[in-house]
C-alpha positions in Angstrom: 0.0 0.0 0.0 1.1 3.6 -0.6 -0.2 6.9 0.4 -2.5 8.6 -2.1 -2.1 12.3 -2.9 -3.7 14.7 -0.4 -4.2 17.9 -2.6 -7.8 19.0 -2.7 -8.3 18.5 -6.5 -7.1 14.9 -6.4 -8.9 14.1 -3.3 -12.2 15.5 -4.6 -11.7 13.6 -7.9 -11.1 10.3 -6.1 -14.2 10.7 -3.9 -16.4 11.8 -6.8 -15.3 8.9 -9.0 -15.9 6.4 -6.2 -19.4 7.8 -5.6 -20.0 7.7 -9.4 -19.1 4.0 -9.4 -21.3 3.3 -6.3 -24.2 5.1 -7.8 -24.0 3.1 -11.0 -24.0 -0.1 -9.0 -26.8 1.0 -6.7 -28.9 1.9 -9.8 -28.3 -1.5 -11.2 -29.0 -3.3 -7.9 -32.3 -1.3 -7.5 -33.8 -3.1 -10.5 -34.0 -6.3 -8.4 -32.5 -8.3 -11.2 -29.0 -8.9 -9.7 -28.5 -12.4 -8.2 -27.4 -12.7 -4.6 -23.7 -13.7 -5.2 -23.0 -10.8 -7.5 -24.8 -8.4 -5.2 -22.8 -9.5 -2.2 -19.4 -9.8 -3.8 -19.5 -6.4 -5.5 -20.9 -4.7 -2.3 -18.0 -6.1 -0.3 -15.5 -4.8 -2.9 -17.0 -1.4 -2.9 -17.0 -1.2 0.9 -13.3 -2.2 1.0 -12.5 0.5 -1.6 -14.4 3.1 0.4 -12.6 2.1 3.6 -9.2 2.5 1.8 -10.3 5.9 0.4 -11.4 7.2 3.9 -8.1 6.0 5.3 -6.2 7.8 2.5 -4.7 4.6 1.2 -4.9 2.6 -2.0 -4.4 -1.0 -2.9 -2.7 -1.6 -6.3 -3.3 -4.9 -8.1 -0.4 -5.6 -10.4 -1.3 -5.2 -14.1 -0.3 -8.7 -15.2 -2.5 -10.2 -12.5 -5.4 -8.1 -13.6 -4.8 -9.3 -17.2 -4.7 -12.9 -16.1 -8.0 -12.5 -14.1 -9.6 -10.9 -17.2 -8.6 -13.7 -19.5 -9.9 -16.3 -17.0 -13.2 -14.5 -16.8 -13.6 -14.7 -20.6 -13.9 -18.5 -20.2 -16.3 -18.0 -17.2 -18.4 -15.6 -19.2 -19.1 -18.3 -21.8 -20.1 -20.7 -19.1 -22.3 -18.0 -17.5 -23.9 -17.2 -20.8 -24.6 -20.8 -21.8 -25.2 -22.6 -18.5 -25.5 -20.4 -15.4 -27.4 -17.2 -16.3 -28.7 -18.4 -19.6 -29.3 -14.7 -20.6 -27.2 -12.3 -22.6 -28.1 -9.4 -20.4 -27.4 -11.1 -17.1 -24.0 -12.6 -18.3 -23.0 -9.2 -19.7 -23.9 -7.4 -16.4 -21.7 -9.9 -14.5 -18.9 -9.2 -16.9 -19.2 -5.4 -16.4 -19.3 -5.8 -12.7 -16.2 -8.0 -12.7 -14.3 -5.4 -14.8 -15.4 -2.7 -12.5 -14.0 -4.5 -9.4 -10.7 -5.3 -11.1 -10.2 -1.7 -12.3 -11.0 -0.2 -8.9 -8.0 -2.1 -7.5 -5.6 -1.7 -10.5 -5.8 2.0 -11.4 -2.4 3.1 -12.6 -3.0 5.6 -15.5 -5.5 8.3 -16.2 -7.3 6.1 -18.8 -8.1 3.6 -16.0 -10.2 6.4 -14.4 -12.0 7.0 -17.7 -12.7 3.2 -17.9 -14.2 3.2 -14.5 -16.5 6.2 -15.4 -17.5 4.3 -18.6 -18.2 1.1 -16.6 -20.5 3.0 -14.2 -22.3 4.4 -17.2 -22.7 0.9 -18.6 -24.2 -0.1 -15.2 -26.8 2.7 -15.5 -27.5 1.6 -19.1 -28.1 -2.0 -18.0 -30.5 -0.7 -15.3 -32.4 1.2 -18.0 -32.8 -2.1 -19.9 -33.9 -4.1 -16.8 -36.4 -1.6 -15.3 -38.7 1.2 -16.1 -39.4 2.2 -12.4 -39.3 5.8 -11.2 -36.4 4.9 -8.8 -34.2 4.8 -11.9 -34.9 8.5 -12.5 -33.8 9.5 -9.1 -30.6 7.4 -9.3 -29.9 8.8 -12.8 -30.1 12.4 -11.5 -27.5 11.6 -8.8 -25.4 9.9 -11.4 -25.6 12.9 -13.7 -24.5 15.2 -10.9 -21.5 13.0 -9.9 -20.5 12.5 -13.6 -20.3 16.3 -14.0 -18.2 16.8 -10.9 -16.0 13.8 -11.8 -15.1 15.0 -15.3 -14.6 18.6 -14.2 -12.2 17.6 -11.4 -10.5 15.1 -13.8 -9.7 17.8 -16.3 -8.5 20.1 -13.6 -6.2 17.4 -12.2 -4.8 16.7 -15.7 -4.2 20.4 -16.3 -2.3 20.8 -13.0 -0.2 17.7 -13.8 0.7 19.0 -17.2 1.6 22.5 -16.0 5.4 22.8 -15.9 6.5 23.9 -12.4 3.0 24.6 -11.2 2.5 24.1 -7.5 -0.3 22.2 -6.1 -3.1 23.9 -4.2 -2.3 23.7 -0.4 -4.5 21.4 1.7 -5.9 24.3 3.6 -8.0 25.3 0.6 -9.8 21.9 0.5 -13.1 23.3 1.7 -13.1 26.2 -0.8 -12.1 24.0 -3.7 -14.7 21.4 -2.8 -17.5 24.0 -2.5 -16.5 25.6 -5.8 -16.4 22.3 -7.7 -19.6 21.1 -6.2 -21.4 24.4 -7.1 -20.1 24.3 -10.7 -21.1 20.6 -11.1 -24.6 21.3 -9.8 -25.0 24.3 -12.2 -23.8 22.2 -15.1 -26.1 19.3 -14.1 -29.1 21.6 -13.9 -28.3 23.1 -17.3 -27.9 19.7 -18.8 -31.2 18.5 -17.2 -33.1 21.5 -18.5 -31.7 21.0 -22.1 -32.5 17.3 -21.9 -36.0 18.1 -20.7 -36.7 20.4 -23.6 -35.2 18.0 -26.1 -37.2 15.1 -24.6 -40.6 16.9 -24.8 -40.1 18.8 -28.0 -38.2 16.3 -30.3 -40.7 14.1 -32.2 -40.6 10.6 -30.6 -41.7 7.1 -31.6 -42.8 4.5 -29.1 -40.3 2.0 -30.3 -38.3 0.0 -27.6 -34.8 -0.2 -29.2 -33.6 -2.4 -26.3 -36.9 -4.0 -25.4 -35.9 -7.3 -27.1 -33.2 -7.8 -24.3 -35.6 -6.9 -21.4 -36.6 -9.9 -19.3 -40.2 -11.1 -19.5 -42.3 -11.2 -16.4 -43.6 -14.6 -15.1 -47.1 -13.1 -14.9 -47.5 -14.0 -18.6 -47.9 -17.7 -17.8 -51.2 -17.3 -16.1 -52.8 -15.4 -19.0 -51.9 -17.6 -22.0 -53.9 -20.3 -23.9 -52.4 -23.0 -21.7 -52.6 -22.6 -17.9 -51.8 -25.3 -15.4 -53.9 -25.4 -12.3 -52.2 -23.5 -9.5 -50.4 -20.8 -11.6 -52.9 -18.1 -10.7 -52.4 -18.9 -7.0 -48.6 -18.4 -7.5 -49.2 -15.0 -9.1 -51.4 -14.0 -6.2 -48.5 -14.3 -3.8 -46.7 -11.4 -5.5 -47.4 -7.7 -4.7 -46.1 -6.4 -8.0 -48.1 -3.6 -9.7 -49.5 -4.8 -13.0 -51.6 -1.9 -14.2 -53.4 1.3 -13.3 -57.0 1.8 -14.4 -58.8 5.2 -14.5 -62.6 4.9 -14.9 -64.2 8.1 -16.3 -66.3 9.8 -13.7 -65.1 7.6 -10.8 -63.6 9.8 -8.2 -64.3 7.7 -5.1 -63.4 4.1 -6.0 -67.1 3.0 -6.3 -66.5 0.2 -8.8 -65.5 -3.4 -8.1 -65.0 -4.8 -11.6 -63.4 -7.9 -13.1 -60.8 -7.2 -15.6 -61.1 -10.0 -18.1 -58.0 -11.6 -19.6 -58.4 -15.0 -21.2 -61.3 -17.5 -21.3 -60.3 -21.2 -21.3 -62.6 -24.1 -22.4 -60.7 -27.4 -22.4 -59.7 -29.1 -19.2 -57.7 -32.3 -18.9 -57.8 -32.7 -15.1 -54.7 -30.5 -14.3 -54.7 -27.7 -16.8 -57.0 -25.4 -18.9 -56.3 -24.7 -22.5 -57.8 -23.5 -25.8 -56.8 -26.0 -28.5 -57.4 -25.2 -32.2 -59.2 -21.9 -31.5 -60.1 -19.6 -34.3 -59.5 -15.8 -34.0 -60.7 -12.7 -35.6 -58.1 -10.2 -36.9 -58.9 -6.5 -36.7 -56.6 -3.9 -38.4 -57.0 -0.2 -38.2 -54.4 2.5 -39.0 -55.8 4.9 -36.4 -55.9 2.4 -33.6 -59.7 2.4 -33.0 -61.3 -1.0 -33.0 -64.9 -2.0 -32.8 -65.2 -5.2 -30.8 -69.0 -5.5 -31.1 -68.5 -7.0 -34.7 -66.4 -10.0 -33.6 -67.6 -13.6 -33.3 -67.2 -13.4 -29.5 -69.5 -10.4 -29.1 -72.5 -11.0 -26.9 -76.1 -9.8 -27.4 -76.2 -6.2 -26.0 -78.4 -5.7 -22.9 -81.0 -2.9 -22.8 -80.6 -0.4 -21.3 -76.8 -0.5 -21.5 -74.5 0.5 -18.6 -71.4 1.7 -20.4 -68.1 2.4 -18.6 -65.3 4.2 -20.3 -61.8 3.6 -18.8 -58.2 3.9 -19.5 -55.6 1.2 -18.7 -51.9 1.9 -18.1 -50.0 -1.4 -18.2 -46.7 -2.1 -16.5 -44.1 -3.9 -18.6 -45.2 -7.4 -17.5 -44.7 -8.8 -21.0 -48.4 -9.9 -21.4 -49.9 -9.7 -24.9 -53.5 -9.7 -23.8 -55.6 -6.6 -23.2 -57.4 -6.7 -19.8 -60.9 -5.4 -20.3 -64.1 -5.2 -18.3 -66.8 -7.7 -19.3 -68.7 -7.2 -22.6 -66.1 -4.9 -24.2 -67.5 -2.8 -27.0 -64.5 -0.9 -28.3 -60.7 -0.5 -27.8 -58.4 2.3 -28.9 -54.6 2.8 -28.6 -51.4 3.1 -30.5 -51.8 -0.3 -32.1 -52.3 -1.3 -35.7 -53.6 -4.8 -35.3 -55.4 -6.9 -32.7 -56.9 -10.4 -32.6 -60.0 -11.6 -30.8 -60.4 -15.3 -30.1 -63.6 -17.2 -29.7 -63.6 -16.7 -25.9 -63.5 -13.0 -26.2 -59.8 -12.5 -25.2 -58.2 -9.6 -27.1 -54.6 -9.9 -28.0 -52.1 -7.4 -29.3 -51.0 -8.3 -32.9 -48.6 -5.4 -33.3 -45.2 -6.8 -32.3 -43.4 -3.4 -32.7 -45.7 -1.8 -30.0 -45.9 -3.7 -26.7 -49.0 -3.0 -24.6 -48.5 0.2 -22.7 -51.8 2.2 -22.5 -55.2 1.9 -24.1 -58.8 3.1 -23.7 -61.8 0.9 -23.9 -65.6 1.0 -23.5 -67.5 -1.9 -21.9 -71.2 -2.6 -21.2 -71.1 -4.0 -17.6 -74.9 -4.5 -17.5 -76.1 -8.1 -17.4 -79.6 -9.5 -18.1 -81.9 -9.6 -15.1 -82.5 -12.9 -13.2 -86.1 -13.0 -14.6 -84.7 -12.7 -18.2 -82.2 -15.5 -17.6 -84.7 -17.8 -16.1 -86.6 -17.5 -19.4 -83.5 -18.3 -21.3 -83.8 -20.9 -24.1 -82.8 -24.4 -22.8 -81.5 -25.6 -26.1 -77.8 -25.1 -26.5 -76.3 -24.2 -30.0 -74.2 -27.2 -31.3 -71.0 -25.2 -31.6 -71.3 -24.0 -28.0 -72.2 -27.5 -26.8 -69.3 -29.1 -28.6 -66.7 -26.8 -27.1 -68.0 -26.0 -23.7 -69.7 -29.3 -22.5 -66.7 -31.5 -22.9 -65.5 -33.2 -19.7 -62.3 -35.1 -18.8 -62.5 -38.3 -16.7 -64.0 -36.9 -13.5 -64.7 -38.5 -10.1 -68.3 -39.8 -10.0 -68.8 -38.0 -6.7 -68.5 -34.6 -8.6 -71.6 -35.3 -10.7 -73.5 -36.6 -7.7 -72.6 -33.5 -5.7 -73.8 -31.3 -8.6 -77.1 -33.1 -8.7 -77.6 -33.0 -4.9 -76.9 -29.3 -4.8 -79.3 -28.5 -7.6 -82.0 -31.0 -6.8 -84.6 -28.3 -6.0 -83.5 -25.8 -8.6 -86.1 -25.5 -11.5 -84.0 -23.5 -14.1 -80.5 -23.4 -15.4 -79.9 -20.1 -13.7 -81.1 -21.4 -10.3 -78.8 -24.4 -10.7 -75.8 -22.2 -11.4 -76.7 -19.9 -8.4 -77.0 -22.9 -6.2 -73.6 -24.3 -7.1 -72.1 -20.8 -6.7 -73.6 -20.4 -3.2 -72.6 -23.9 -2.1 -69.0 -23.3 -3.0 -68.9 -19.9 -1.3 -70.4 -21.2 2.0 -69.0 -24.7 2.4 -65.3 -24.2 1.3 -62.4 -22.1 2.6 -60.1 -19.9 0.7 -56.4 -20.7 1.0 -53.3 -20.0 -1.1 -51.5 -22.9 0.4 -51.4 -26.0 -1.8 -50.8 -29.7 -0.9 -47.1 -30.5 -0.6 -47.6 -33.4 -3.1 -49.9 -32.7 -6.1 -52.9 -35.1 -6.0 -53.9 -37.2 -9.0 -57.3 -35.5 -9.2 -56.9 -31.9 -7.9 -60.5 -31.0 -8.2 -61.8 -34.1 -6.4 -59.2 -33.6 -3.7 -60.4 -30.0 -3.3 -64.1 -30.9 -3.2 -64.1 -34.0 -1.0 -60.9 -34.0 1.1 -59.1 -30.7 1.6 -62.1 -28.5 1.1 -59.8 -25.4 0.8 -58.1 -23.7 -2.1 -57.8 -20.6 -4.1 -59.9 -19.1 -6.9 -58.7 -21.5 -9.6 -60.1 -24.5 -7.7 -63.4 -22.8 -7.0 -63.9 -21.7 -10.6 -62.7 -25.1 -12.0 -65.0 -27.0 -9.7 -68.1 -24.9 -10.6 -67.3 -25.1 -14.4 -67.1 -28.9 -14.3 -70.2 -29.3 -12.2 -72.2 -27.0 -14.6 -71.0 -29.1 -17.5 -72.2 -32.3 -15.8 -75.6 -30.6 -15.7 -75.6 -29.7 -19.4 -74.8 -26.0 -18.8 -72.0 -24.7 -21.0 -69.2 -23.2 -18.8 -65.7 -21.9 -19.1 -63.0 -20.5 -16.7 -61.8 -16.9 -17.1 -58.5 -15.6 -15.8 -58.0 -12.0 -15.1 -57.9 -9.5 -12.3 -60.5 -8.3 -9.8 -60.9 -4.9 -8.3 -57.8 -3.1 -7.2 -56.9 -0.5 -4.6 -58.2 3.0 -5.4 -55.7 5.9 -5.3 -57.5 9.1 -4.6 -54.5 11.2 -5.6 -54.6 10.0 -9.2 -58.2 8.8 -9.4 -57.0 5.3 -10.6 -57.2 1.7 -9.4 -53.9 0.1 -8.6 -54.1 -3.5 -9.8 -51.4 -5.8 -8.4 -50.5 -9.4 -9.1 -52.2 -10.4 -5.8 -55.5 -9.2 -7.5 -55.2 -12.0 -10.1 -58.5 -14.0 -10.1 -60.4 -16.8 -11.8 -64.1 -16.9 -12.2 -66.8 -18.7 -14.3 -68.8 -17.8 -17.3 -71.9 -19.8 -18.1 -73.8 -19.7 -21.4 -77.5 -18.6 -21.5 -79.1 -18.3 -25.0 -79.6 -15.8 -26.4 -77.9 -13.5 -23.9 -74.5 -15.1 -24.2 -72.0 -15.6 -21.4 -73.0 -14.6 -17.8 -70.4 -14.2 -15.0 -70.5 -16.2 -11.8 -67.9 -16.0 -9.0 -67.9 -19.0 -6.6 -64.8 -17.9 -4.6 -65.8 -16.9 -1.1 -66.3 -13.2 -0.5 -63.5 -11.5 1.4 -60.8 -13.7 -0.1 -59.2 -10.7 -1.6 -59.0 -9.1 1.8 -56.7 -11.8 2.9 -54.0 -10.3 0.8 -51.2 -8.1 2.3 -52.3 -4.8 3.9 -53.1 -1.7 2.0 -50.7 1.1 1.4 -50.5 4.1 3.6 -50.6 7.7 2.3 -46.9 7.7 1.5 -47.3 4.6 -0.6 -50.1 6.3 -2.6 -47.8 9.3 -3.3 -45.1 7.0 -4.5 -47.5 5.2 -6.7 -48.7 8.5 -8.2 -45.1 9.3 -8.9 -44.6 5.9 -10.5 -47.7 6.4 -12.6 -46.6 9.8 -13.8 -43.1 8.4 -14.7 -44.7 5.5 -16.6 -47.2 7.8 -18.5 -45.0 10.8 -19.3 -41.6 9.3 -19.7 -41.7 5.6 -20.5 -44.9 5.8 -22.7 -44.2 9.3 -24.0 -44.4 9.3 -27.8 -45.7 11.5 -30.6 -49.3 11.0 -29.6 -48.5 12.3 -26.1 -46.6 15.3 -27.7 -49.7 16.1 -29.9 -52.0 15.9 -26.8 -49.6 18.0 -24.7 -49.2 20.6 -27.4 -53.0 20.8 -27.8 -53.4 21.2 -24.1 -50.8 23.9 -23.9 -52.4 25.8 -26.8 -55.9 25.4 -25.2 -54.6 26.6 -21.8 -52.7 29.5 -23.4 -55.8 30.6 -25.2 -57.8 30.3 -22.0 -55.3 32.4 -20.1 -55.2 35.0 -22.9 -59.0 35.2 -22.9 -59.0 35.5 -19.1 -56.4 38.3 -19.3 -58.5 40.1 -21.9 -61.6 39.8 -19.8 -59.8 41.0 -16.7 -58.4 44.0 -18.7 -61.9 44.8 -20.1 -63.5 44.6 -16.7 -60.7 46.8 -15.2 -61.2 49.4 -17.9 -64.9 49.4 -17.4 -64.4 49.9 -13.6 -62.0 52.8 -14.2 -64.4 54.4 -16.7 -67.3 54.1 -14.2 -65.2 55.7 -11.5 -64.2 58.5 -13.8 -67.8 59.2 -14.6 -68.7 59.1 -10.9 -65.9 61.6 -10.1 -67.1 63.9 -12.9 -70.6 63.8 -11.5 -69.3 64.7 -8.0 -67.3 67.6 -9.5 -70.4 69.0 -11.0 -72.6 68.7 -7.9 -69.9 69.9 -5.3 -67.0 71.6 -7.0 -65.3 72.9 -3.8 -65.3 69.5 -2.1 -64.0 67.9 -5.2 -61.3 70.5 -5.6 -60.2 69.9 -2.0 -60.1 66.1 -2.4 -58.2 66.5 -5.7 -55.6 68.8 -4.2 -55.1 66.5 -1.2 -54.7 63.5 -3.6 -52.1 65.5 -5.6 -50.2 66.5 -2.5 -50.2 62.9 -1.3 -49.0 61.8 -4.7 -46.2 64.4 -4.7 -45.2 63.3 -1.2 -45.0 59.6 -2.2 -43.0 60.4 -5.3 -40.5 62.5 -3.3 -40.4 60.2 -0.3 -36.9 58.9 -1.1 -35.6 62.4 -1.5 -37.2 63.5 1.8 -35.6 60.6 3.6 -32.2 61.5 2.2 -32.7 65.2 3.2 -33.6 64.1 6.8 -30.6 61.8 6.9 -28.2 64.6 5.7 -29.6 67.1 8.2 -29.2 64.5 11.0 -25.5 63.8 10.0 -24.8 67.5 9.7 -26.0 68.2 13.2 -23.9 65.4 14.7 -20.7 65.2 12.6 -18.8 63.2 15.2 -21.2 60.3 14.9 -20.2 59.5 11.3 -17.1 61.6 10.5 -16.5 60.5 7.0 -20.1 61.1 5.8 -20.4 64.4 7.7 -17.2 65.7 6.3 -18.4 65.1 2.7 -21.7 66.9 3.5 -20.1 70.0 5.1 -17.4 70.2 2.3 -20.2 70.2 -0.3 -22.0 73.0 1.6 -18.7 75.0 1.7 -18.2 74.6 -2.1 -21.8 75.7 -2.7 -21.3 78.8 -0.5 -18.1 79.7 -2.3 -19.7 79.1 -5.7 -22.2 81.8 -5.0 -19.3 84.3 -4.6 -17.6 83.3 -7.8 -15.0 80.7 -6.7 -15.8 77.3 -8.4 -13.9 74.1 -7.9 -13.0 72.3 -11.0 -13.5 68.5 -11.1 -9.8 67.9 -11.8 -8.6 70.0 -8.9 -7.7 68.6 -5.5 -8.9 70.4 -2.4 -5.4 71.9 -1.8 -5.2 73.1 -5.4 -8.6 74.8 -5.1 -7.5 76.6 -1.9 -4.6 78.2 -3.9 -7.0 79.7 -6.5 -8.7 81.9 -3.9 -7.4 85.5 -4.1 -8.7 86.9 -0.8 -6.1 86.1 1.9 -8.5 86.1 4.8 -11.0 83.8 3.0 -8.2 81.6 1.7 -6.9 81.1 5.3 -10.4 80.0 6.5 -10.9 77.6 3.5 -7.4 76.2 4.0 -8.2 75.5 7.7 -11.6 73.9 6.7 -9.8 71.8 4.1 -7.3 70.4 6.6 -10.1 69.4 9.0 -12.1 68.0 6.1 -9.3 65.7 4.9 -8.5 64.4 8.4 -12.2 63.7 9.1 -12.9 62.3 5.6 -9.9 60.1 5.2 -8.8 59.6 8.8 -12.3 59.3 10.4 -11.4 62.0 13.0 -14.5 62.8 15.0 -12.8 65.9 16.5 -12.0 67.4 13.1 -15.5 66.6 11.9 -16.9 68.4 14.9 -14.9 71.6 14.0 -16.3 71.8 10.4 -19.7 73.6 11.2 -18.0 76.4 13.1 -15.4 77.0 10.3 -18.2 76.8 7.7 -20.0 79.7 9.5 -16.9 81.8 9.4 -16.5 81.2 5.7 -20.1 82.0 5.0 -20.0 85.3 7.0 -16.6 86.5 5.8 
């Protein structure tokens, strides 16, 4: 080990570079994508480097050993890419972190410092690929500030090193140098941020994810595909990850509790639901507006309709399905093609534009129970073929369905009886058996009698099918926590839900939910007020940074123009009203002048006098101050000497002796012809100079008396 330099520039540079590297690593670690070994090893290395920096020491790793370690890691990188991480991004991140640690302990030349700064930037770039959270923005702001201070101090350090014979700044100036560099770096960072802000919001943007192909996909996708194994929704419910934000037009109090429909599944083999050989309708539209009421999956509209209009802001979970309220009528967004399958699931067909935000309209009204009880008993053959199929089921399931519905006269009553039985006789639980049973539904119904929403929905769908009622399972989300700050529902992974849709001709598919009420309340506790503020910040970041594109720019520019026009109209109206009030007051004063001219003249003169007084208030204050100083010259000798000298010159000027600007006081004395007057002025000048330039109170006190002699002579 060797002592590191202690001059303030070098010290500031070392601390700034170290903090820059730490910020890059913290930004990368905040994504939650780093594995535990990498997180621990790099953290330990950074702590060791920080300890050495505080102690004023440095640990130098020999260059050849650093080269050997780098060559060895190339082989490890291939193993990491192919076998350990299995991901290009993860393996490359490990490589960058390894190079960073090696460089921290093998810095020998200036270019090594540049390499460290570049590596820290690569860490931030990797974080940008791995996350879109608002935490990244805060980390990036700190990184930008440290980058400015690092490169400024680096250039100053180089200039000092190259200057021939230049002496280093003494250590006593460390605080001054640190403050100056920090202030300069902060000003440069703010200027850069302002320029970036203007460029970001004004430069035309396209919603194309250049690095999105390398971003990892979320495991939430598995529960909303065409092939879902029983239990996957329960696994999703154990996560608290935010999936989407939903704003319902006109809803300011969180009055809705809607189901957000994802996929409908029809085929069950005993352990998984799927949609084999399912046809789909393709809709294309250049302006991104799609009419869903024309698809094969559209249901018969209910009269009167109960339309809800809402806007969904999706998090980057990697799902290709649009989550919509039941009976969706239209969808609009920045997408050129969508597909709608036979179950009514709407998928994004535009691979260049992942699902970010969209608007939709749904009719959430359902037929009344009276109408459903009058439904046609005959089932259309295509519906019966697809939604009455059964896997080999336990005979007890069919018997249970018949026992529950033995007194139910209509198909609706039978469906309601099964729904009520499951809600009241079974318990909700996210815990699954340690060993998967051979028949999960039979085990749920007759042995364990506890499970999560998938088991409730699957059991009801199978029992309905044994009774000849077409049924299917729907996976999506239910409800969400309402954020009063943004007026939106926060839908998390724990809100994932499965329910049942049964077919009633001619009304189509009707929703039933056999899961016990209050199951959703068993999830983790709600956020406090601080959490809602953080969620509002995250939503703003997602909306106006991540999803900011040309459409947002057009909307923002239109809003700015509209508000500017509104402000201009308000300003014109205010000016017009002000002018009208002034005109009315002028007319009122004119009428008063005619009726009582003397009173009006007195008021006018008083107002004029008050105005003159206000305009000359500063001059009056100066006059009072001059008089006060002139009476007490010993109080402030310098100011009093100037005042009395000016008075003396004014008195002599009235008699014909004028002091030129280029003359000194002594030279002016010699221009006076009268010997008696010249003697008095000379004495005055001596006292003046001692009072004016020597702050002599005694000489200042003598000036008024000599002035009187000069004035009377």
